[in-house]
One Martini backbone bead per residue (centre of mass of N, CA, C, O) as a GRO file, in nm:
protein
  459
    1MET     BB    1   5.715  28.983   6.097
    2SER     BB    2   5.931  28.755   6.033
    3GLU     BB    3   6.211  28.676   5.885
    4ILE     BB    4   6.294  28.503   5.606
    5PRO     BB    5   6.507  28.274   5.530
    6LEU     BB    6   6.689  28.196   5.260
    7ARG     BB    7   6.719  27.919   5.372
    8ARG     BB    8   6.518  27.663   5.201
    9ASN     BB    9   6.364  27.392   5.176
   10ARG     BB   10   6.100  27.234   5.029
   11ALA     BB   11   5.969  27.144   5.298
   12GLN     BB   12   5.969  27.439   5.428
   13SER     BB   13   5.824  27.552   5.199
   14ARG     BB   14   5.521  27.723   5.069
   15VAL     BB   15   5.619  27.666   4.791
   16LEU     BB   16   5.539  27.563   4.465
   17HIS     BB   17   5.794  27.437   4.313
   18ARG     BB   18   5.971  27.427   4.004
   19ALA     BB   19   6.216  27.364   4.120
   20SER     BB   20   6.415  27.061   4.174
   21ALA     BB   21   6.568  27.136   4.406
   22ALA     BB   22   6.599  27.087   4.730
   23GLU     BB   23   6.772  27.380   4.730
   24PRO     BB   24   6.699  27.652   4.613
   25ALA     BB   25   6.814  27.911   4.475
   26VAL     BB   26   6.867  28.256   4.558
   27ALA     BB   27   6.778  28.540   4.403
   28VAL     BB   28   6.952  28.880   4.455
   29GLY     BB   29   7.083  28.943   4.156
   30GLY     BB   30   7.175  29.162   3.869
   31GLU     BB   31   7.422  29.168   3.594
   32GLY     BB   32   7.352  29.167   3.300
   33CYS     BB   33   7.440  28.824   3.224
   34TRP     BB   34   7.400  28.809   3.542
   35LEU     BB   35   7.341  28.602   3.832
   36ILE     BB   36   7.272  28.620   4.192
   37ASP     BB   37   7.312  28.466   4.491
   38GLN     BB   38   7.324  28.432   4.841
   39ASP     BB   39   7.653  28.359   4.808
   40GLY     BB   40   7.759  28.527   4.541
   41ARG     BB   41   7.697  28.361   4.302
   42ARG     BB   42   7.763  28.336   3.954
   43TYR     BB   43   7.545  28.340   3.656
   44LEU     BB   44   7.528  28.258   3.328
   45ASP     BB   45   7.271  28.384   3.117
   46ALA     BB   46   7.227  28.186   2.820
   47SER     BB   47   6.875  28.191   2.818
   48GLY     BB   48   6.711  28.411   2.958
   49GLY     BB   49   6.596  28.169   3.086
   50ALA     BB   50   6.318  28.171   2.852
   51ALA     BB   51   6.396  28.397   2.643
   52VAL     BB   52   6.375  28.693   2.800
   53SER     BB   53   6.667  28.843   2.885
   54CYS     BB   54   6.773  29.054   2.646
   55LEU     BB   55   6.885  29.308   2.833
   56GLY     BB   56   6.924  29.205   3.086
   57HIS     BB   57   7.033  29.296   3.409
   58GLY     BB   58   6.975  29.608   3.566
   59ASP     BB   59   6.857  29.830   3.402
   60PRO     BB   60   6.824  30.165   3.460
   61ARG     BB   61   6.606  30.256   3.255
   62VAL     BB   62   6.384  30.066   3.349
   63ARG     BB   63   6.372  30.130   3.639
   64ALA     BB   64   6.295  30.430   3.601
   65ALA     BB   65   6.026  30.372   3.449
   66ILE     BB   66   5.884  30.224   3.680
   67LEU     BB   67   5.902  30.445   3.900
   68ALA     BB   68   5.759  30.671   3.733
   69GLN     BB   69   5.489  30.522   3.704
   70LEU     BB   70   5.429  30.482   4.005
   71ASP     BB   71   5.405  30.800   4.050
   72ARG     BB   72   5.142  30.802   3.888
   73VAL     BB   73   5.024  30.496   3.781
   74ALA     BB   74   4.961  30.151   3.834
   75PHE     BB   75   4.631  30.133   3.795
   76ALA     BB   76   4.395  30.110   3.505
   77HIS     BB   77   4.121  30.006   3.375
   78THR     BB   78   4.054  29.934   3.027
   79GLY     BB   79   3.737  29.983   3.053
   80PHE     BB   80   3.804  30.314   3.120
   81PHE     BB   81   4.122  30.323   3.029
   82THR     BB   82   4.401  30.459   2.925
   83ASN     BB   83   4.758  30.491   2.853
   84GLU     BB   84   5.065  30.610   2.774
   85PRO     BB   85   5.248  30.356   2.749
   86MET     BB   86   5.057  30.196   2.572
   87GLU     BB   87   5.037  30.384   2.332
   88ARG     BB   88   5.349  30.407   2.276
   89LEU     BB   89   5.398  30.096   2.234
   90ALA     BB   90   5.200  30.063   1.997
   91ASP     BB   91   5.349  30.252   1.810
   92LEU     BB   92   5.624  30.117   1.805
   93LEU     BB   93   5.530  29.839   1.697
   94SER     BB   94   5.380  29.939   1.439
   95GLU     BB   95   5.636  30.078   1.305
   96ALA     BB   96   5.801  29.787   1.302
   97ALA     BB   97   5.607  29.652   1.137
   98PRO     BB   98   5.451  29.534   0.902
   99GLU     BB   99   5.267  29.626   0.671
  100GLY     BB  100   4.930  29.665   0.811
  101PHE     BB  101   5.007  29.720   1.124
  102GLY     BB  102   4.794  29.902   1.381
  103LYS     BB  103   4.727  29.691   1.624
  104VAL     BB  104   4.704  29.634   1.987
  105CYS     BB  105   4.724  29.374   2.238
  106PHE     BB  106   4.753  29.372   2.595
  107VAL     BB  107   4.911  29.141   2.812
  108SER     BB  108   5.081  28.901   3.056
  109GLY     BB  109   5.152  28.679   2.821
  110GLY     BB  110   5.186  28.421   2.602
  111SER     BB  111   4.926  28.253   2.660
  112GLU     BB  112   4.730  28.489   2.644
  113ALA     BB  113   4.810  28.575   2.360
  114ILE     BB  114   4.712  28.318   2.218
  115GLU     BB  115   4.426  28.323   2.308
  116SER     BB  116   4.365  28.604   2.188
  117ALA     BB  117   4.423  28.541   1.901
  118LEU     BB  118   4.209  28.312   1.865
  119LYS     BB  119   3.962  28.498   1.945
  120ILE     BB  120   4.002  28.716   1.728
  121ALA     BB  121   3.981  28.522   1.488
  122ARG     BB  122   3.694  28.425   1.557
  123GLN     BB  123   3.553  28.701   1.558
  124HIS     BB  124   3.620  28.778   1.272
  125ALA     BB  125   3.445  28.550   1.148
  126VAL     BB  126   3.172  28.629   1.275
  127GLU     BB  127   3.162  28.929   1.182
  128ARG     BB  128   3.178  28.814   0.863
  129GLY     BB  129   2.986  28.563   0.838
  130ASP     BB  130   3.196  28.288   0.939
  131PRO     BB  131   3.106  28.054   1.169
  132ALA     BB  132   3.247  27.775   1.054
  133ARG     BB  133   3.515  27.891   1.159
  134THR     BB  134   3.703  27.660   1.405
  135ARG     BB  135   3.960  27.559   1.290
  136VAL     BB  136   4.300  27.450   1.379
  137ILE     BB  137   4.624  27.464   1.242
  138ALA     BB  138   4.908  27.292   1.337
  139ARG     BB  139   5.210  27.156   1.490
  140ARG     BB  140   5.417  26.929   1.550
  141GLN     BB  141   5.618  27.010   1.824
  142SER     BB  142   5.478  27.231   1.954
  143TYR     BB  143   5.462  27.565   2.146
  144HIS     BB  144   5.189  27.782   2.293
  145GLY     BB  145   5.119  27.697   2.593
  146ASN     BB  146   4.950  27.651   2.935
  147THR     BB  147   4.681  27.689   2.851
  148LEU     BB  148   4.419  27.531   2.714
  149GLY     BB  149   4.418  27.662   2.437
  150ALA     BB  150   4.726  27.658   2.385
  151LEU     BB  151   4.753  27.349   2.438
  152SER     BB  152   4.574  27.262   2.204
  153ALA     BB  153   4.778  27.379   1.979
  154THR     BB  154   4.978  27.198   2.081
  155GLY     BB  155   5.213  26.928   1.959
  156ASN     BB  156   5.319  26.817   2.227
  157VAL     BB  157   5.276  26.524   2.390
  158GLY     BB  158   5.393  26.570   2.679
  159ARG     BB  159   5.234  26.840   2.749
  160ARG     BB  160   4.934  26.722   2.683
  161ARG     BB  161   4.862  26.448   2.816
  162PRO     BB  162   4.744  26.532   3.113
  163PHE     BB  163   4.500  26.712   2.929
  164LEU     BB  164   4.329  26.570   2.706
  165PRO     BB  165   4.030  26.598   2.824
  166TRP     BB  166   4.048  26.938   2.779
  167VAL     BB  167   4.101  26.970   2.497
  168MET     BB  168   4.052  27.078   2.199
  169GLY     BB  169   3.909  26.935   1.895
  170ASP     BB  170   3.974  27.188   1.676
  171VAL     BB  171   4.270  27.049   1.632
  172VAL     BB  172   4.530  27.022   1.383
  173HIS     BB  173   4.821  26.831   1.293
  174VAL     BB  174   5.122  26.886   1.139
  175ALA     BB  175   5.423  26.906   1.016
  176PRO     BB  176   5.718  26.999   1.071
  177CYS     BB  177   6.010  27.212   0.999
  178HIS     BB  178   6.271  26.957   1.003
  179ALA     BB  179   6.543  26.878   0.842
  180TYR     BB  180   6.719  26.697   1.021
  181ARG     BB  181   6.473  26.481   1.057
  182TYR     BB  182   6.258  26.504   0.767
  183ARG     BB  183   6.438  26.504   0.544
  184LEU     BB  184   6.499  26.353   0.259
  185PRO     BB  185   6.699  26.181   0.079
  186GLY     BB  186   6.792  26.414  -0.173
  187GLU     BB  187   6.636  26.655  -0.052
  188SER     BB  188   6.560  26.964  -0.089
  189ASP     BB  189   6.461  27.241   0.055
  190THR     BB  190   6.243  27.309  -0.165
  191GLU     BB  191   6.112  27.031  -0.164
  192TYR     BB  192   6.046  27.007   0.133
  193GLY     BB  193   5.869  27.266   0.159
  194ALA     BB  194   5.663  27.173  -0.067
  195ARG     BB  195   5.565  26.917   0.082
  196LEU     BB  196   5.454  27.051   0.336
  197ALA     BB  197   5.251  27.241   0.197
  198ALA     BB  198   5.090  27.016   0.063
  199GLU     BB  199   5.002  26.882   0.326
  200PHE     BB  200   4.849  27.126   0.437
  201GLU     BB  201   4.645  27.147   0.201
  202ARG     BB  202   4.528  26.864   0.232
  203GLU     BB  203   4.418  26.909   0.521
  204LEU     BB  204   4.243  27.153   0.448
  205LEU     BB  205   4.059  26.986   0.245
  206ILE     BB  206   3.962  26.778   0.441
  207GLN     BB  207   3.829  26.981   0.647
  208GLY     BB  208   3.764  27.239   0.509
  209PRO     BB  209   3.811  27.560   0.445
  210GLU     BB  210   3.540  27.674   0.571
  211THR     BB  211   3.642  27.564   0.876
  212VAL     BB  212   3.911  27.728   0.874
  213LEU     BB  213   4.072  27.974   1.063
  214ALA     BB  214   4.392  27.870   1.130
  215PHE     BB  215   4.746  27.908   1.117
  216LEU     BB  216   4.989  27.781   1.364
  217ALA     BB  217   5.324  27.923   1.414
  218GLU     BB  218   5.673  27.893   1.449
  219PRO     BB  219   5.932  28.021   1.292
  220VAL     BB  220   6.099  27.939   1.552
  221VAL     BB  221   6.151  27.670   1.725
  222GLY     BB  222   6.191  27.622   2.067
  223ALA     BB  223   6.140  27.435   2.333
  224THR     BB  224   6.078  27.150   2.168
  225LEU     BB  225   6.341  27.166   1.947
  226GLY     BB  226   6.565  27.388   1.927
  227ALA     BB  227   6.590  27.616   1.709
  228VAL     BB  228   6.387  27.578   1.442
  229PRO     BB  229   6.404  27.657   1.127
  230ALA     BB  230   6.293  27.710   0.828
  231VAL     BB  231   6.291  27.663   0.512
  232GLU     BB  232   6.319  27.803   0.231
  233GLY     BB  233   5.977  27.893   0.131
  234TYR     BB  234   5.767  27.778   0.330
  235PHE     BB  235   5.611  28.039   0.427
  236LYS     BB  236   5.533  28.137   0.148
  237ALA     BB  237   5.350  27.896   0.085
  238ILE     BB  238   5.163  27.920   0.324
  239ARG     BB  239   5.063  28.208   0.272
  240GLU     BB  240   4.929  28.144  -0.007
  241ILE     BB  241   4.728  27.929   0.102
  242CYS     BB  242   4.577  28.105   0.304
  243THR     BB  243   4.481  28.321   0.109
  244ARG     BB  244   4.329  28.132  -0.092
  245HIS     BB  245   4.131  28.019   0.173
  246GLY     BB  246   4.089  28.227   0.420
  247VAL     BB  247   4.336  28.184   0.617
  248LEU     BB  248   4.477  28.253   0.901
  249LEU     BB  249   4.809  28.386   0.996
  250ILE     BB  250   4.971  28.272   1.291
  251LEU     BB  251   5.247  28.398   1.475
  252ASP     BB  252   5.471  28.264   1.709
  253GLU     BB  253   5.684  28.515   1.890
  254VAL     BB  254   5.743  28.468   2.194
  255MET     BB  255   6.052  28.355   2.164
  256CYS     BB  256   6.170  28.463   1.863
  257GLY     BB  257   6.115  28.753   1.905
  258MET     BB  258   6.229  29.075   1.949
  259GLY     BB  259   6.542  29.014   1.804
  260ARG     BB  260   6.654  28.721   1.853
  261THR     BB  261   6.719  28.669   1.521
  262GLY     BB  262   6.792  28.972   1.401
  263HIS     BB  263   6.486  29.055   1.422
  264THR     BB  264   6.213  29.188   1.533
  265PHE     BB  265   6.072  28.991   1.333
  266ALA     BB  266   6.105  28.667   1.244
  267CYS     BB  267   5.950  28.682   0.962
  268GLU     BB  268   6.147  28.850   0.794
  269ALA     BB  269   6.342  28.614   0.708
  270ASP     BB  270   6.081  28.482   0.533
  271GLY     BB  271   5.921  28.713   0.368
  272ILE     BB  272   5.665  28.777   0.563
  273ALA     BB  273   5.307  28.834   0.644
  274PRO     BB  274   5.084  28.807   0.853
  275ASP     BB  275   4.778  28.859   1.055
  276ILE     BB  276   4.927  28.753   1.326
  277ILE     BB  277   5.117  28.867   1.610
  278VAL     BB  278   5.295  28.692   1.877
  279MET     BB  279   5.409  28.827   2.194
  280ALA     BB  280   5.678  28.853   2.459
  281LYS     BB  281   5.933  28.812   2.654
  282GLY     BB  282   6.119  29.040   2.479
  283LEU     BB  283   5.929  29.282   2.542
  284GLY     BB  284   6.010  29.295   2.867
  285ALA     BB  285   6.271  29.118   2.970
  286GLY     BB  286   6.138  29.057   3.279
  287TYR     BB  287   6.046  29.328   3.427
  288GLN     BB  288   5.763  29.246   3.316
  289PRO     BB  289   5.455  29.126   3.262
  290ILE     BB  290   5.418  29.055   2.899
  291GLY     BB  291   5.200  29.080   2.613
  292ALA     BB  292   5.108  29.039   2.247
  293VAL     BB  293   4.875  29.151   1.985
  294LEU     BB  294   4.923  29.176   1.633
  295VAL     BB  295   4.712  29.333   1.396
  296SER     BB  296   4.553  29.379   1.129
  297ASP     BB  297   4.370  29.619   0.986
  298GLU     BB  298   4.141  29.436   0.894
  299ILE     BB  299   4.079  29.306   1.165
  300ALA     BB  300   4.037  29.571   1.328
  301ARG     BB  301   3.801  29.670   1.165
  302VAL     BB  302   3.600  29.438   1.222
  303ILE     BB  303   3.609  29.458   1.536
  304GLU     BB  304   3.545  29.785   1.567
  305THR     BB  305   3.260  29.747   1.366
  306GLY     BB  306   3.122  29.556   1.529
  307ARG     BB  307   2.899  29.439   1.764
  308LEU     BB  308   3.109  29.369   2.023
  309GLY     BB  309   3.388  29.414   2.002
  310LEU     BB  310   3.624  29.337   2.228
  311THR     BB  311   3.605  29.019   2.393
  312THR     BB  312   3.878  29.001   2.497
  313GLY     BB  313   3.993  28.965   2.841
  314HIS     BB  314   4.185  29.124   3.109
  315THR     BB  315   4.264  29.276   3.391
  316TYR     BB  316   4.594  29.346   3.296
  317MET     BB  317   4.553  29.501   3.056
  318GLY     BB  318   4.772  29.745   2.989
  319HIS     BB  319   4.967  29.779   3.206
  320PRO     BB  320   5.141  30.056   3.294
  321VAL     BB  321   5.405  29.923   3.410
  322ALA     BB  322   5.451  29.712   3.188
  323CYS     BB  323   5.458  29.919   2.951
  324ALA     BB  324   5.686  30.093   3.058
  325ALA     BB  325   5.898  29.875   3.058
  326ALA     BB  326   5.871  29.781   2.757
  327LEU     BB  327   5.940  30.055   2.637
  328ALA     BB  328   6.220  30.081   2.761
  329VAL     BB  329   6.334  29.830   2.627
  330GLN     BB  330   6.275  29.906   2.321
  331GLU     BB  331   6.438  30.172   2.333
  332ALA     BB  332   6.711  30.043   2.406
  333ILE     BB  333   6.735  29.860   2.165
  334ARG     BB  334   6.721  30.088   1.956
  335ASP     BB  335   6.945  30.284   2.056
  336ASP     BB  336   7.172  30.037   2.075
  337GLY     BB  337   7.145  29.841   1.822
  338LEU     BB  338   7.071  29.524   1.901
  339VAL     BB  339   6.961  29.384   1.656
  340ALA     BB  340   7.204  29.419   1.475
  341ARG     BB  341   7.398  29.282   1.671
  342VAL     BB  342   7.280  29.004   1.652
  343ARG     BB  343   7.316  28.969   1.345
  344GLU     BB  344   7.637  29.003   1.370
  345MET     BB  345   7.679  28.779   1.616
  346GLY     BB  346   7.556  28.512   1.520
  347PRO     BB  347   7.804  28.387   1.364
  348VAL     BB  348   7.988  28.386   1.611
  349PHE     BB  349   7.817  28.193   1.785
  350GLU     BB  350   7.817  27.960   1.585
  351ARG     BB  351   8.133  27.921   1.575
  352LEU     BB  352   8.166  27.861   1.875
  353LEU     BB  353   7.980  27.606   1.879
  354ARG     BB  354   8.131  27.440   1.657
  355GLU     BB  355   8.419  27.449   1.790
  356GLY     BB  356   8.318  27.349   2.090
  357LEU     BB  357   8.089  27.097   1.989
  358GLY     BB  358   8.102  26.956   1.691
  359ASP     BB  359   8.301  26.704   1.775
  360ARG     BB  360   8.106  26.567   1.936
  361PRO     BB  361   7.958  26.256   1.923
  362HIS     BB  362   7.658  26.376   2.053
  363VAL     BB  363   7.644  26.599   1.836
  364GLY     BB  364   7.408  26.644   1.582
  365ASP     BB  365   7.303  26.959   1.614
  366ILE     BB  366   7.341  27.301   1.489
  367ARG     BB  367   7.112  27.579   1.546
  368GLY     BB  368   6.964  27.880   1.402
  369ARG     BB  369   6.933  28.233   1.513
  370GLY     BB  370   7.133  28.431   1.624
  371PHE     BB  371   7.030  28.429   1.977
  372PHE     BB  372   6.905  28.133   1.862
  373ARG     BB  373   7.014  27.821   1.995
  374GLY     BB  374   7.069  27.472   1.905
  375ILE     BB  375   7.135  27.141   2.069
  376GLU     BB  376   7.152  26.811   1.956
  377LEU     BB  377   7.130  26.501   2.107
  378VAL     BB  378   7.289  26.181   2.037
  379ALA     BB  379   7.373  25.842   2.017
  380ASP     BB  380   7.389  25.874   1.685
  381ARG     BB  381   7.499  26.043   1.415
  382LYS     BB  382   7.424  25.872   1.162
  383SER     BB  383   7.111  25.793   1.264
  384ARG     BB  384   6.997  25.995   1.491
  385ALA     BB  385   6.958  25.858   1.749
  386PRO     BB  386   6.826  25.866   2.040
  387PHE     BB  387   6.793  25.871   2.356
  388PRO     BB  388   6.658  25.747   2.603
  389ALA     BB  389   6.390  25.875   2.771
  390GLY     BB  390   6.467  25.773   3.070
  391ALA     BB  391   6.756  25.908   3.115
  392GLY     BB  392   6.766  26.232   3.145
  393LEU     BB  393   6.987  26.412   3.006
  394TRP     BB  394   6.873  26.710   3.015
  395LYS     BB  395   6.858  26.732   3.326
  396LYS     BB  396   7.165  26.688   3.375
  397ILE     BB  397   7.266  26.930   3.219
  398LYS     BB  398   7.136  27.143   3.384
  399GLU     BB  399   7.273  27.069   3.651
  400GLU     BB  400   7.575  27.089   3.553
  401ALA     BB  401   7.558  27.382   3.462
  402PHE     BB  402   7.482  27.516   3.728
  403ALA     BB  403   7.733  27.412   3.883
  404ARG     BB  404   7.907  27.607   3.661
  405GLY     BB  405   7.742  27.884   3.613
  406LEU     BB  406   7.497  27.791   3.415
  407ILE     BB  407   7.236  27.907   3.209
  408CYS     BB  408   7.004  27.691   3.058
  409TYR     BB  409   6.773  27.514   2.802
  410PRO     BB  410   6.663  27.219   2.841
  411GLY     BB  411   6.521  26.939   2.646
  412GLY     BB  412   6.263  26.709   2.582
  413GLY     BB  413   6.117  26.536   2.316
  414THR     BB  414   6.245  26.620   2.029
  415VAL     BB  415   6.125  26.397   1.832
  416ASP     BB  416   5.816  26.299   1.982
  417GLY     BB  417   5.771  26.417   2.299
  418LEU     BB  418   5.972  26.183   2.454
  419SER     BB  419   6.225  26.175   2.276
  420GLY     BB  420   6.501  26.353   2.324
  421ASP     BB  421   6.776  26.608   2.314
  422HIS     BB  422   6.822  26.957   2.419
  423VAL     BB  423   6.973  27.287   2.379
  424LEU     BB  424   6.897  27.618   2.481
  425LEU     BB  425   7.009  27.940   2.345
  426ALA     BB  426   6.945  28.296   2.487
  427PRO     BB  427   7.110  28.549   2.504
  428PRO     BB  428   7.179  28.846   2.556
  429PHE     BB  429   7.232  29.112   2.347
  430ILE     BB  430   7.497  29.210   2.534
  431ALA     BB  431   7.676  28.991   2.473
  432THR     BB  432   7.989  28.883   2.463
  433GLU     BB  433   8.224  28.696   2.328
  434GLU     BB  434   8.333  28.594   2.596
  435GLU     BB  435   8.058  28.497   2.707
  436LEU     BB  436   7.996  28.297   2.483
  437ALA     BB  437   8.251  28.125   2.520
  438LEU     BB  438   8.187  28.048   2.819
  439ALA     BB  439   7.919  27.907   2.759
  440VAL     BB  440   8.030  27.687   2.583
  441ASP     BB  441   8.246  27.568   2.778
  442ARG     BB  442   8.036  27.495   3.003
  443LEU     BB  443   7.853  27.316   2.832
  444GLY     BB  444   8.060  27.106   2.745
  445ALA     BB  445   8.113  27.006   3.039
  446ALA     BB  446   7.822  26.930   3.099
  447ILE     BB  447   7.777  26.717   2.888
  448ASP     BB  448   8.004  26.530   2.971
  449ALA     BB  449   7.905  26.483   3.260
  450ALA     BB  450   7.617  26.378   3.189
  451LEU     BB  451   7.711  26.130   3.020
  452ALA     BB  452   7.872  25.997   3.253
  453ALA     BB  453   7.644  25.989   3.479
  454THR     BB  454   7.440  25.814   3.274
  455GLY     BB  455   7.604  25.616   3.076
  456LEU     BB  456   7.624  25.751   2.757
  457ALA     BB  457   7.895  25.749   2.670
  458ALA     BB  458   8.120  25.701   2.449
  459ALA     BB  459   8.381  25.457   2.413
   0.00000   0.00000   0.00000
């Protein structure tokens, strides 16, 4: 077979490309916070791809763990076997989790993990003799994954719209906790959180608590809102309501978890423990595809002593090489003290963002926690009006940033699923202050260029 040339435009390529460029760059290397293309050009990976590469690129410890596992066994189906890295990774996660979490189910990514969490929650209800619990309550403007079950729970209009005939009907959406957009004038954080919790409970009562299986939410909303944390007290109120009505609380930490916010689990900052935690991205840091569902001891007991056993399953569950890679990633994060480092460097990153971008007339909000930060762009700072949906500002920012050697994660539909623009930043936990400053500088130049190119810049 002849060698495929590195340079191929989309028309020549046999790949159905996700990248929008006419001739996508070919990644050939990675070092720390940087990716390298076929021309030797270096790109500062300030978003970890999609908040994935938390350990950076090319870590020799992870590479060695992958090679060592390949020398042992690459694959053994979990219908017949367990494997050492899966068992050790489960131990590590359970020991780091809130008290009362002792069992983990490993899958191949975030969407699979959300699907599995919903299925486990449903099976828990059935095994307990509570089959009427079928409904899920989630939040508008959320994103929970791209498989049909995960997309059904997703509250973002733009991502759901093409597939509406196929999504599940037993999902109801309530308001997100997004103070910049939806807190009323004169309303305190405490009052705002209490109002949203009351809205959730009203919807729960309308649906009938005996029919509601779970409430699903991201502790810090990522891709669709741009690193929006809840106000203090909101999740404590949600937790109390769920407990009182026998509703499971499922937290989607696929993007915001595993140290990204300065805590191993993002819910630690909110002072709560859910019933199920879903994780992926930072779990394996991109070295292998992996996701996981961490369940409470009570749920695990019901599943393991029930009639059916665990009924959710995928071919590559607990894949030995994926688990070996994720174990090495998590051990490196632990041994290098990187979660504490993110917590300490988070305020530095915020300061750099505010100093570098805060005075720009179209930067409406800078938000987030740790190394998970969002910048929302607005047409008018006073009214917070978004730019027209058809302007495509976020796409142009991505293009201009890439041209300047910066990888960031812009998104559209920030306000209502259709209009609004934001940029998500999620750098590797190893990023230096100099690299963070460089990311801010390049992003500022990209925003200015994108506004000029689209004709949206303030006069």
